N, C-alpha and C positions, 0 to 999 in steps of 0.2 A: 406548521413548524417543520423545519428540516431535521430529520433524524437519519443518521447513517449507521449502518450495521455491517460489520465485516464478517466474512466467513472464509473457510478454507484452511484455517490453521490446524495444527496437530503435531503429532510426533512423526519424524521422518528420519531415516538413516542418512548419514553423510553421503553425498553424491546423488541423493534423490531430488525430487521436484515437488513443488506445491504451487497451486494457483489460488491466490487470494482475490476475493471479490468484495466490492463495496456497494451495498444497495441503499438507495434513498427512499424515504417515506413519501416524498413528493417528486414530481418530474422536475429535473434541474436543467433549465435552459441557460445558455449564455454564461457558463462557468468561466471564471477568470483563470483558474488554475486547479489542477487535480494532483494531489501528492500522496505519497506513502511515507510514513515515518516509522521508526522502530525505536524501542527503548529496552535495553538489556538491564538486568539487576545491577545497581550500583553505577550505572553509566548514564550519561546525559542522552536525551532523545536526539536522534539524528535523522536528517532527511535522507531517505533511501532513493527515491526517484520522484520525478516531477514530469508532468506533461501539460503544456499550455493549450489553450483553445486552438492556436495555430498548428498544433501538432509537434511542437518542438519538445524534445525530451532531454532530460538531464539526469545523471545518476551519480551516486556516491562512488568514489574510486573503488571501494571494496566490493562493489556488486557489479561493476561494469563487465559486460560480456556474459554475465550469468542471469541477471534479472532483466525483465522487460515489462515496462509499464504501458498500458493501453487504455484508450478511451473506448467505452462501450456504448451506452445509450443513456437516455435521460433519467432512467430509474436505476441504472447500474453504471454510474459515471466512470469508474475506473477499476481496472484489475491490475494485478501484479503477478506475472509468471516468474517463479523462482526455480532456476535449475542449478545443478551442481552445488547443492547446499552444503554448507560447512558448519561445524559446531559453533563457530563464532557468529553465525547468522541467527542463533537462538535469541529470541526477543519477543516482546509484544509488538505487533504491527497494527498501525492505525491509519486509516484513510482521512484525508483532510481535503475539503474543498472550499474555495472562495466563491461565494454566491451573493450577488447584489451587495458586494462590499463587506460581507460578513464571513467570518471563519466558522466552519462547522467541522466537528470531529466525531468519529465513531468511538465506541467503547474499546475497541481493539480486539485482536485475535492472537493467541499465543502460538508461536511456531518454535518447536524444540527439535533441534538436530542432534542426533546421537552419533557418537564416533564409532 
């Protein structure tokens, strides 16, 4: 069974950086897509960044130029480098992969950006 665990969250000052990692309990080959989502209190979950198996990336407008999503390896399928963090980036961040036609989610990691 695929289990995803995120790490790298925490408290950071505005303007700082964090790198989030997504680790898998099993080796994940042939992923269809790898995504990072976030959800702030009282707001809907939003797609932050996506990378396809072909390497195409896509970002929410609010993070373009500041965040970088990257494919890593079969046990660590996707990372998210976050630079120039803003208080409005405060949210729970979750990784999501599509593997053999099924959606898998991690429990999430909290990122809090102080002003």
